N, CA, C and O atoms as CSV, one atom per row, in Angstrom:
chain,resi,resn,atom,element,x,y,z
A,1,MET,N,N,155.130,122.381,36.288
A,1,MET,CA,C,155.341,123.529,37.129
A,1,MET,C,C,156.446,123.244,38.146
A,1,MET,O,O,157.250,124.126,38.447
A,2,TYR,N,N,156.494,122.036,38.671
A,2,TYR,CA,C,157.514,121.668,39.656
A,2,TYR,C,C,158.909,121.914,39.096
A,2,TYR,O,O,159.744,122.531,39.758
A,3,TYR,N,N,159.165,121.441,37.892
A,3,TYR,CA,C,160.494,121.597,37.285
A,3,TYR,C,C,160.740,123.038,36.844
A,3,TYR,O,O,161.857,123.542,36.950
A,4,PHE,N,N,159.709,123.688,36.356
A,4,PHE,CA,C,159.832,125.059,35.879
A,4,PHE,C,C,160.266,125.996,37.006
A,4,PHE,O,O,161.071,126.903,36.791
A,5,GLN,N,N,159.735,125.776,38.196
A,5,GLN,CA,C,160.039,126.660,39.322
A,5,GLN,C,C,161.232,126.197,40.147
A,5,GLN,O,O,161.600,126.850,41.124
A,6,ASN,N,N,161.838,125.079,39.767
A,6,ASN,CA,C,162.993,124.552,40.482
A,6,ASN,C,C,162.695,124.424,41.978
A,6,ASN,O,O,163.445,124.931,42.813
A,7,VAL,N,N,161.616,123.757,42.300
A,7,VAL,CA,C,161.142,123.611,43.676
A,7,VAL,C,C,162.109,122.752,44.489
A,7,VAL,O,O,162.587,121.721,44.015
A,8,GLN,N,N,162.388,123.183,45.704
A,8,GLN,CA,C,163.189,122.412,46.647
A,8,GLN,C,C,162.244,121.874,47.712
A,8,GLN,O,O,161.469,122.631,48.296
A,9,THR,N,N,162.302,120.581,47.964
A,9,THR,CA,C,161.399,119.985,48.946
A,9,THR,C,C,162.121,118.864,49.689
A,9,THR,O,O,163.316,118.654,49.481
A,10,ASN,N,N,161.431,118.170,50.523
A,10,ASN,CA,C,161.982,117.142,51.392
A,10,ASN,C,C,162.507,115.948,50.583
A,10,ASN,O,O,161.775,115.361,49.786
A,11,LYS,N,N,163.766,115.602,50.793
A,11,LYS,CA,C,164.385,114.507,50.033
A,11,LYS,C,C,163.759,113.151,50.351
A,11,LYS,O,O,163.644,112.302,49.467
A,12,ASN,N,N,163.355,112.940,51.601
A,12,ASN,CA,C,162.699,111.671,51.945
A,12,ASN,C,C,161.385,111.513,51.188
A,12,ASN,O,O,161.043,110.416,50.747
A,13,CYS,N,N,160.662,112.599,51.043
A,13,CYS,CA,C,159.416,112.560,50.284
A,13,CYS,C,C,159.713,112.223,48.825
A,13,CYS,O,O,159.038,111.385,48.227
A,14,LEU,N,N,160.715,112.870,48.262
A,14,LEU,CA,C,161.068,112.620,46.864
A,14,LEU,C,C,161.452,111.166,46.627
A,14,LEU,O,O,161.174,110.620,45.559
A,15,ASN,N,N,162.084,110.535,47.604
A,15,ASN,CA,C,162.483,109.136,47.474
A,15,ASN,C,C,161.307,108.170,47.578
A,15,ASN,O,O,161.420,107.015,47.166
A,16,ASN,N,N,160.173,108.630,48.126
A,16,ASN,CA,C,159.026,107.756,48.359
A,16,ASN,C,C,157.838,108.016,47.442
A,16,ASN,O,O,156.844,107.293,47.514
A,17,LYS,N,N,157.910,109.004,46.603
A,17,LYS,CA,C,156.795,109.338,45.704
A,17,LYS,C,C,157.215,109.131,44.254
A,17,LYS,O,O,158.379,109.331,43.905
A,18,THR,N,N,156.279,108.734,43.420
A,18,THR,CA,C,156.601,108.537,42.006
A,18,THR,C,C,156.686,109.860,41.264
A,18,THR,O,O,157.433,109.979,40.293
A,19,GLU,N,N,155.933,110.851,41.709
A,19,GLU,CA,C,155.948,112.172,41.079
A,19,GLU,C,C,156.543,113.191,42.048
A,19,GLU,O,O,155.985,113.397,43.126
A,20,PRO,N,N,157.643,113.825,41.703
A,20,PRO,CA,C,158.223,114.833,42.597
A,20,PRO,C,C,157.251,115.957,42.940
A,20,PRO,O,O,157.317,116.524,44.030
A,21,SER,N,N,156.363,116.275,42.027
A,21,SER,CA,C,155.407,117.359,42.285
A,21,SER,C,C,154.464,117.034,43.439
A,21,SER,O,O,153.864,117.939,44.018
A,22,ASP,N,N,154.323,115.744,43.782
A,22,ASP,CA,C,153.496,115.374,44.938
A,22,ASP,C,C,154.059,115.951,46.229
A,22,ASP,O,O,153.316,116.191,47.181
A,23,CYS,N,N,155.362,116.175,46.265
A,23,CYS,CA,C,156.029,116.597,47.491
A,23,CYS,C,C,155.909,118.093,47.772
A,23,CYS,O,O,156.534,118.591,48.708
A,24,ILE,N,N,155.130,118.808,46.994
A,24,ILE,CA,C,154.881,120.213,47.324
A,24,ILE,C,C,153.542,120.375,48.054
A,24,ILE,O,O,153.177,121.483,48.445
A,25,PHE,N,N,152.819,119.278,48.235
A,25,PHE,CA,C,151.527,119.319,48.917
A,25,PHE,C,C,151.668,118.784,50.339
A,25,PHE,O,O,152.286,117.745,50.570
A,26,ALA,N,N,151.088,119.510,51.278
A,26,ALA,CA,C,151.237,119.188,52.704
A,26,ALA,C,C,150.829,117.759,53.034
A,26,ALA,O,O,151.505,117.095,53.821
A,27,GLU,N,N,149.735,117.272,52.447
A,27,GLU,CA,C,149.282,115.928,52.808
A,27,GLU,C,C,150.268,114.843,52.396
A,27,GLU,O,O,150.213,113.730,52.919
A,28,ASN,N,N,151.168,115.151,51.468
A,28,ASN,CA,C,152.167,114.170,51.041
A,28,ASN,C,C,153.494,114.318,51.763
A,28,ASN,O,O,154.206,113.334,51.960
A,29,ILE,N,N,153.827,115.511,52.150
A,29,ILE,CA,C,155.143,115.758,52.755
A,29,ILE,C,C,155.110,115.644,54.280
A,29,ILE,O,O,156.151,115.430,54.901
A,30,LEU,N,N,153.952,115.779,54.881
A,30,LEU,CA,C,153.839,115.830,56.338
A,30,LEU,C,C,154.461,114.617,57.026
A,30,LEU,O,O,155.087,114.757,58.077
A,31,GLU,N,N,154.294,113.439,56.450
A,31,GLU,CA,C,154.831,112.236,57.086
A,31,GLU,C,C,156.365,112.223,57.108
A,31,GLU,O,O,156.964,111.442,57.848
A,32,HIS,N,N,156.993,113.067,56.316
A,32,HIS,CA,C,158.454,113.112,56.239
A,32,HIS,C,C,159.058,114.246,57.060
A,32,HIS,O,O,160.281,114.362,57.137
A,33,VAL,N,N,158.238,115.072,57.666
A,33,VAL,CA,C,158.712,116.196,58.474
A,33,VAL,C,C,158.951,115.710,59.894
A,33,VAL,O,O,158.059,115.141,60.523
A,34,LYS,N,N,160.152,115.936,60.393
A,34,LYS,CA,C,160.513,115.437,61.725
A,34,LYS,C,C,160.325,116.463,62.827
A,34,LYS,O,O,160.286,116.104,64.004
A,35,THR,N,N,160.208,117.723,62.470
A,35,THR,CA,C,159.995,118.787,63.449
A,35,THR,C,C,158.495,118.960,63.674
A,35,THR,O,O,157.751,119.104,62.703
A,36,PRO,N,N,158.029,118.950,64.920
A,36,PRO,CA,C,156.593,119.151,65.160
A,36,PRO,C,C,156.118,120.476,64.553
A,36,PRO,O,O,156.776,121.508,64.691
A,37,LEU,N,N,154.986,120.427,63.892
A,37,LEU,CA,C,154.421,121.609,63.248
A,37,LEU,C,C,153.103,121.999,63.888
A,37,LEU,O,O,152.348,121.147,64.356
A,38,PHE,N,N,152.839,123.287,63.903
A,38,PHE,CA,C,151.531,123.799,64.269
A,38,PHE,C,C,150.878,124.221,62.965
A,38,PHE,O,O,151.293,125.203,62.348
A,39,ILE,N,N,149.862,123.488,62.543
A,39,ILE,CA,C,149.233,123.709,61.248
A,39,ILE,C,C,147.957,124.519,61.445
A,39,ILE,O,O,147.054,124.108,62.174
A,40,LEU,N,N,147.897,125.663,60.792
A,40,LEU,CA,C,146.733,126.542,60.859
A,40,LEU,C,C,146.221,126.717,59.442
A,40,LEU,O,O,146.935,127.215,58.572
A,41,ASN,N,N,144.985,126.306,59.215
A,41,ASN,CA,C,144.438,126.353,57.862
A,41,ASN,C,C,142.935,126.567,57.906
A,41,ASN,O,O,142.260,126.133,58.840
A,42,SER,N,N,142.427,127.229,56.904
A,42,SER,CA,C,140.993,127.401,56.766
A,42,SER,C,C,140.415,126.203,56.025
A,42,SER,O,O,140.989,125.740,55.039
A,43,LYS,N,N,139.297,125.711,56.492
A,43,LYS,CA,C,138.655,124.573,55.838
A,43,LYS,C,C,138.080,124.971,54.485
A,43,LYS,O,O,138.103,124.181,53.541
A,44,PHE,N,N,137.572,126.177,54.389
A,44,PHE,CA,C,136.924,126.624,53.157
A,44,PHE,C,C,137.701,127.772,52.537
A,44,PHE,O,O,137.931,128.792,53.187
A,45,ASP,N,N,138.099,127.616,51.310
A,45,ASP,CA,C,138.801,128.632,50.548
A,45,ASP,C,C,137.786,129.251,49.596
A,45,ASP,O,O,137.307,128.584,48.679
A,46,SER,N,N,137.458,130.513,49.808
A,46,SER,CA,C,136.390,131.137,49.023
A,46,SER,C,C,136.703,131.172,47.531
A,46,SER,O,O,135.803,130.997,46.710
A,47,TRP,N,N,137.963,131.396,47.167
A,47,TRP,CA,C,138.297,131.409,45.742
A,47,TRP,C,C,138.112,130.019,45.139
A,47,TRP,O,O,137.511,129.873,44.074
A,48,GLN,N,N,138.627,129.003,45.821
A,48,GLN,CA,C,138.529,127.638,45.317
A,48,GLN,C,C,137.072,127.194,45.226
A,48,GLN,O,O,136.667,126.571,44.244
A,49,LEU,N,N,136.291,127.516,46.250
A,49,LEU,CA,C,134.875,127.136,46.212
A,49,LEU,C,C,134.163,127.783,45.035
A,49,LEU,O,O,133.398,127.119,44.335
A,50,GLY,N,N,134.404,129.065,44.807
A,50,GLY,CA,C,133.698,129.788,43.760
A,50,GLY,C,C,134.195,129.527,42.360
A,50,GLY,O,O,133.434,129.669,41.402
A,51,ASN,N,N,135.459,129.147,42.213
A,51,ASN,CA,C,136.036,129.016,40.883
A,51,ASN,C,C,136.329,127.585,40.442
A,51,ASN,O,O,136.405,127.311,39.244
A,52,GLU,N,N,136.494,126.683,41.384
A,52,GLU,CA,C,136.804,125.310,41.004
A,52,GLU,C,C,135.711,124.330,41.398
A,52,GLU,O,O,135.299,123.498,40.590
A,53,ILE,N,N,135.245,124.423,42.622
A,53,ILE,CA,C,134.274,123.448,43.116
A,53,ILE,C,C,132.854,123.838,42.735
A,53,ILE,O,O,132.057,122.977,42.362
A,54,LYS,N,N,132.530,125.112,42.823
A,54,LYS,CA,C,131.224,125.663,42.454
A,54,LYS,C,C,130.053,124.875,43.050
A,54,LYS,O,O,129.250,124.295,42.320
A,55,PRO,N,N,129.967,124.862,44.388
A,55,PRO,CA,C,128.879,124.122,45.038
A,55,PRO,C,C,127.513,124.716,44.696
A,55,PRO,O,O,127.358,125.929,44.556
A,56,VAL,N,N,126.536,123.829,44.567
A,56,VAL,CA,C,125.174,124.285,44.266
A,56,VAL,C,C,124.222,124.034,45.429
A,56,VAL,O,O,123.093,124.523,45.426
A,57,SER,N,N,124.676,123.273,46.424
A,57,SER,CA,C,123.818,123.007,47.581
A,57,SER,C,C,124.669,122.912,48.837
A,57,SER,O,O,125.894,122.820,48.765
A,58,ILE,N,N,124.016,122.934,49.975
A,58,ILE,CA,C,124.720,122.806,51.252
A,58,ILE,C,C,125.412,121.451,51.341
A,58,ILE,O,O,126.436,121.326,52.013
A,59,ASP,N,N,124.873,120.444,50.679
A,59,ASP,CA,C,125.506,119.125,50.666
A,59,ASP,C,C,126.881,119.170,50.013
A,59,ASP,O,O,127.791,118.452,50.428
A,60,ASP,N,N,127.037,120.011,48.992
A,60,ASP,CA,C,128.340,120.161,48.339
A,60,ASP,C,C,129.361,120.760,49.301
A,60,ASP,O,O,130.512,120.325,49.338
A,61,TYR,N,N,128.944,121.754,50.074
A,61,TYR,CA,C,129.835,122.356,51.069
A,61,TYR,C,C,130.215,121.332,52.132
A,61,TYR,O,O,131.375,121.238,52.533
A,62,THR,N,N,129.227,120.569,52.581
A,62,THR,CA,C,129.459,119.546,53.608
A,62,THR,C,C,130.429,118.491,53.098
A,62,THR,O,O,131.345,118.087,53.815
A,63,PHE,N,N,130.231,118.045,51.869
A,63,PHE,CA,C,131.117,117.033,51.284
A,63,PHE,C,C,132.548,117.565,51.212
A,63,PHE,O,O,133.491,116.874,51.595
A,64,TYR,N,N,132.706,118.794,50.720
A,64,TYR,CA,C,134.031,119.406,50.602
A,64,TYR,C,C,134.694,119.532,51.977
A,64,TYR,O,O,135.869,119.201,52.131
A,65,GLY,N,N,133.947,120.006,52.969
A,65,GLY,CA,C,134.480,120.151,54.323
A,65,GLY,C,C,134.882,118.827,54.931
A,65,GLY,O,O,135.932,118.727,55.567
A,66,ASN,N,N,134.052,117.801,54.743
A,66,ASN,CA,C,134.364,116.467,55.271
A,66,ASN,C,C,135.599,115.874,54.589
A,66,ASN,O,O,136.421,115.226,55.237
A,67,LEU,N,N,135.721,116.096,53.289
A,67,LEU,CA,C,136.882,115.610,52.553
A,67,LEU,C,C,138.155,116.294,53.048
A,67,LEU,O,O,139.199,115.656,53.189
A,68,PHE,N,N,138.057,117.592,53.309
A,68,PHE,CA,C,139.199,118.334,53.849
A,68,PHE,C,C,139.604,117.761,55.211
A,68,PHE,O,O,140.785,117.518,55.459
A,69,ASP,N,N,138.622,117.546,56.090
A,69,ASP,CA,C,138.897,116.976,57.419
A,69,ASP,C,C,139.560,115.608,57.297
A,69,ASP,O,O,140.520,115.315,58.011
A,70,LEU,N,N,139.057,114.779,56.405
A,70,LEU,CA,C,139.611,113.441,56.209
A,70,LEU,C,C,141.060,113.510,55.728
A,70,LEU,O,O,141.902,112.725,56.163
A,71,THR,N,N,141.343,114.445,54.836
A,71,THR,CA,C,142.716,114.613,54.336
A,71,THR,C,C,143.659,114.983,55.475
A,71,THR,O,O,144.756,114.435,55.580
A,72,ILE,N,N,143.233,115.911,56.325
A,72,ILE,CA,C,144.062,116.312,57.473
A,72,ILE,C,C,144.255,115.131,58.427
A,72,ILE,O,O,145.378,114.851,58.846
A,73,GLU,N,N,143.179,114.447,58.765
A,73,GLU,CA,C,143.258,113.322,59.701
A,73,GLU,C,C,144.153,112.205,59.169
A,73,GLU,O,O,144.956,111.644,59.914
A,74,THR,N,N,144.019,111.883,57.890
A,74,THR,CA,C,144.826,110.826,57.285
A,74,THR,C,C,146.298,111.215,57.258
A,74,THR,O,O,147.170,110.400,57.560
A,75,SER,N,N,146.567,112.455,56.899
A,75,SER,CA,C,147.951,112.931,56.860
A,75,SER,C,C,148.580,112.880,58.244
A,75,SER,O,O,149.735,112.480,58.387
A,76,MET,N,N,147.834,113.279,59.253
A,76,MET,CA,C,148.350,113.284,60.620
A,76,MET,C,C,148.556,111.863,61.134
A,76,MET,O,O,149.491,111.614,61.895
A,77,ALA,N,N,147.703,110.935,60.733
A,77,ALA,CA,C,147.806,109.552,61.194
A,77,ALA,C,C,149.048,108.863,60.637
A,77,ALA,O,O,149.548,107.908,61.231
A,78,ASN,N,N,149.540,109.337,59.514
A,78,ASN,CA,C,150.704,108.721,58.877
A,78,ASN,C,C,152.036,109.257,59.397
A,78,ASN,O,O,153.088,108.915,58.857
A,79,THR,N,N,152.006,110.081,60.426
A,79,THR,CA,C,153.246,110.669,60.932
A,79,THR,C,C,153.647,110.042,62.253
A,79,THR,O,O,152.815,109.503,62.983
A,80,LYS,N,N,154.932,110.121,62.544
A,80,LYS,CA,C,155.447,109.644,63.831
A,80,LYS,C,C,155.679,110.817,64.776
A,80,LYS,O,O,155.952,110.627,65.961
A,81,VAL,N,N,155.570,112.014,64.247
A,81,VAL,CA,C,155.777,113.236,65.023
A,81,VAL,C,C,154.413,113.785,65.422
A,81,VAL,O,O,153.448,113.663,64.668
A,82,SER,N,N,154.331,114.379,66.585
A,82,SER,CA,C,153.067,114.929,67.060
A,82,SER,C,C,152.871,116.353,66.535
A,82,SER,O,O,153.326,117.320,67.145
A,83,HIS,N,N,152.186,116.464,65.395
A,83,HIS,CA,C,151.847,117.763,64.828
A,83,HIS,C,C,150.512,118.215,65.418
A,83,HIS,O,O,149.720,117.382,65.860
A,84,SER,N,N,150.257,119.504,65.431
A,84,SER,CA,C,149.011,120.035,65.987
A,84,SER,C,C,148.273,120.852,64.922
A,84,SER,O,O,148.779,121.870,64.451
A,85,PRO,N,N,147.075,120.398,64.549
A,85,PRO,CA,C,146.309,121.171,63.554
A,85,PRO,C,C,145.231,122.027,64.195
A,85,PRO,O,O,144.628,121.645,65.198
A,86,VAL,N,N,145.002,123.163,63.616
A,86,VAL,CA,C,143.836,124.003,63.924
A,86,VAL,C,C,143.204,124.343,62.593
A,86,VAL,O,O,143.832,124.962,61.733
A,87,VAL,N,N,141.957,123.934,62.428
A,87,VAL,CA,C,141.250,124.188,61.175
A,87,VAL,C,C,140.094,125.113,61.471
A,87,VAL,O,O,139.211,124.791,62.266
A,88,ASP,N,N,140.105,126.266,60.824
A,88,ASP,CA,C,139.072,127.283,60.990
A,88,ASP,C,C,138.036,127.081,59.894
A,88,ASP,O,O,138.395,126.956,58.723
A,89,SER,N,N,136.773,127.046,60.250
A,89,SER,CA,C,135.738,126.828,59.230
A,89,SER,C,C,134.901,128.071,58.987
A,89,SER,O,O,133.770,127.970,58.511
A,90,CYS,N,N,135.434,129.235,59.306
A,90,CYS,CA,C,134.683,130.478,59.081
A,90,CYS,C,C,134.710,130.853,57.617
A,90,CYS,O,O,134.133,131.869,57.230
């Protein structure tokens, strides 16, 4: 899909990743962005939950939410720029 759509992304990311398609995902490109970003994202995506993850218990929702938080925290820790995240869990 990356090549099919002729995606343009951060050159520093492309130089540091083995797969260019990795550089279209925020958790991979964030460390290469030099401009401070205000990141606003929902923790739970209703389409993704219902069609891909298909949780059967509250523990599944908790696991997914915690994994999302960890991804954001790890991505932010790998940057030298002070980005600001707001994650809505509604």
